[in-house]
C-alpha positions as CSV (number, residue, x, y, z in Angstrom):
1,M,-14.6,-17.4,160.6
2,A,-16.5,-18.6,163.6
3,V,-14.9,-21.1,165.9
4,R,-16.8,-24.4,165.8
5,S,-17.2,-26.0,169.3
6,V,-16.9,-29.7,169.6
7,R,-19.5,-31.4,171.7
8,P,-18.1,-33.9,174.2
9,S,-18.8,-37.6,173.4
10,L,-19.8,-40.2,175.9
11,Y,-18.7,-43.8,175.3
12,I,-21.0,-46.5,176.5
13,S,-20.4,-50.2,176.4
14,V,-23.6,-52.3,176.0
15,D,-24.1,-56.0,176.4
16,I,-27.1,-58.3,176.2
17,E,-27.8,-62.0,176.9
18,A,-30.3,-63.8,174.9
19,D,-31.9,-67.3,175.1
20,G,-31.8,-67.9,171.3
21,P,-30.3,-66.8,168.0
22,I,-32.9,-64.2,166.8
23,P,-35.3,-61.7,168.3
24,G,-39.0,-62.4,168.3
25,P,-39.1,-66.2,168.7
26,Y,-36.5,-65.9,171.4
27,S,-35.9,-63.4,174.2
28,M,-33.3,-60.9,175.4
29,I,-33.0,-62.0,179.0
30,S,-30.6,-59.3,180.3
31,F,-29.4,-55.9,179.3
32,G,-26.5,-54.0,180.7
33,A,-24.7,-50.7,179.9
34,S,-21.7,-49.0,181.4
35,V,-20.2,-45.6,180.7
36,A,-16.6,-46.3,179.6
37,G,-15.4,-42.7,179.4
38,R,-15.8,-39.2,177.9
39,Q,-14.0,-37.6,175.0
40,D,-13.8,-33.8,175.2
41,G,-11.7,-32.4,172.4
42,A,-8.3,-34.0,172.5
43,S,-8.9,-35.3,176.1
44,Y,-10.3,-38.7,177.0
45,T,-11.3,-39.4,180.6
46,A,-12.0,-43.0,181.6
47,T,-14.7,-43.6,184.1
48,D,-15.0,-46.3,186.8
49,P,-17.3,-48.9,185.1
50,E,-18.8,-49.7,188.5
51,Q,-20.1,-46.2,189.1
52,L,-22.2,-45.5,186.0
53,T,-24.0,-48.7,185.1
54,F,-27.5,-49.9,184.1
55,Y,-28.5,-53.5,184.4
56,R,-31.8,-55.4,184.2
57,E,-32.7,-59.0,184.0
58,L,-35.7,-59.4,181.7
59,R,-38.8,-61.5,181.7
60,P,-38.8,-63.7,178.6
61,I,-41.3,-62.7,175.8
62,S,-41.9,-66.3,174.6
63,E,-41.8,-69.9,175.6
64,E,-39.1,-70.7,173.1
65,F,-35.4,-71.0,174.1
66,V,-32.2,-72.8,173.1
67,P,-30.8,-74.5,176.2
68,E,-27.2,-74.0,175.0
69,A,-27.8,-70.2,174.5
70,L,-29.5,-69.9,177.9
71,A,-26.5,-71.8,179.5
72,V,-24.1,-69.1,178.3
73,S,-25.8,-66.5,180.5
74,G,-25.9,-68.6,183.6
75,L,-29.4,-67.1,184.3
76,D,-32.3,-69.2,185.7
77,R,-35.1,-68.9,183.1
78,D,-37.8,-70.0,185.6
79,R,-36.7,-67.2,187.9
80,L,-36.8,-64.7,185.1
81,V,-40.3,-65.8,184.2
82,R,-41.4,-65.0,187.8
83,E,-39.1,-62.0,188.6
84,G,-37.7,-60.6,185.4
85,A,-38.5,-57.0,184.5
86,D,-41.0,-56.3,181.8
87,P,-38.8,-55.6,178.8
88,A,-40.7,-52.4,177.7
89,V,-40.4,-51.0,181.2
90,A,-36.7,-51.8,181.4
91,M,-35.9,-50.2,178.1
92,A,-38.0,-47.1,179.0
93,G,-35.9,-47.0,182.2
94,F,-32.7,-47.1,180.2
95,R,-33.9,-44.3,177.9
96,A,-34.9,-42.2,180.9
97,T,-31.4,-42.3,182.3
98,R,-30.1,-40.0,179.6
99,T,-30.8,-37.1,182.1
100,M,-30.3,-39.1,185.3
101,P,-27.0,-40.9,186.0
102,W,-27.1,-44.6,186.5
103,T,-26.0,-45.9,189.9
104,T,-24.7,-49.4,190.6
105,R,-26.6,-49.7,193.9
106,S,-30.1,-49.1,192.4
107,N,-29.7,-51.2,189.3
108,R,-27.9,-54.4,190.1
109,P,-29.8,-57.4,191.3
110,S,-29.2,-58.3,194.9
């Protein structure tokens, strides 16, 4: 019988902030992900969450928002309208990082 190899697993924690309760009428205004660790067989290795991260603040896709939902994030909606990343470009950037490690320095807002 052939020995079956187990592929390592990468554990990623993802968090978003939104300015309302549902997608479409409201916007996802930030997206972040961090590699938590790697499982390789019976061994789990935690990673430094500050080293392998991706974070973008996004331009809202609509004029609608719930003030209480926006307040939870602490983000300035007017600033996001002016300076936020285009959501499609940000998500493409996240997908592209499957082969290129994320780095805190290049992805965190200053």
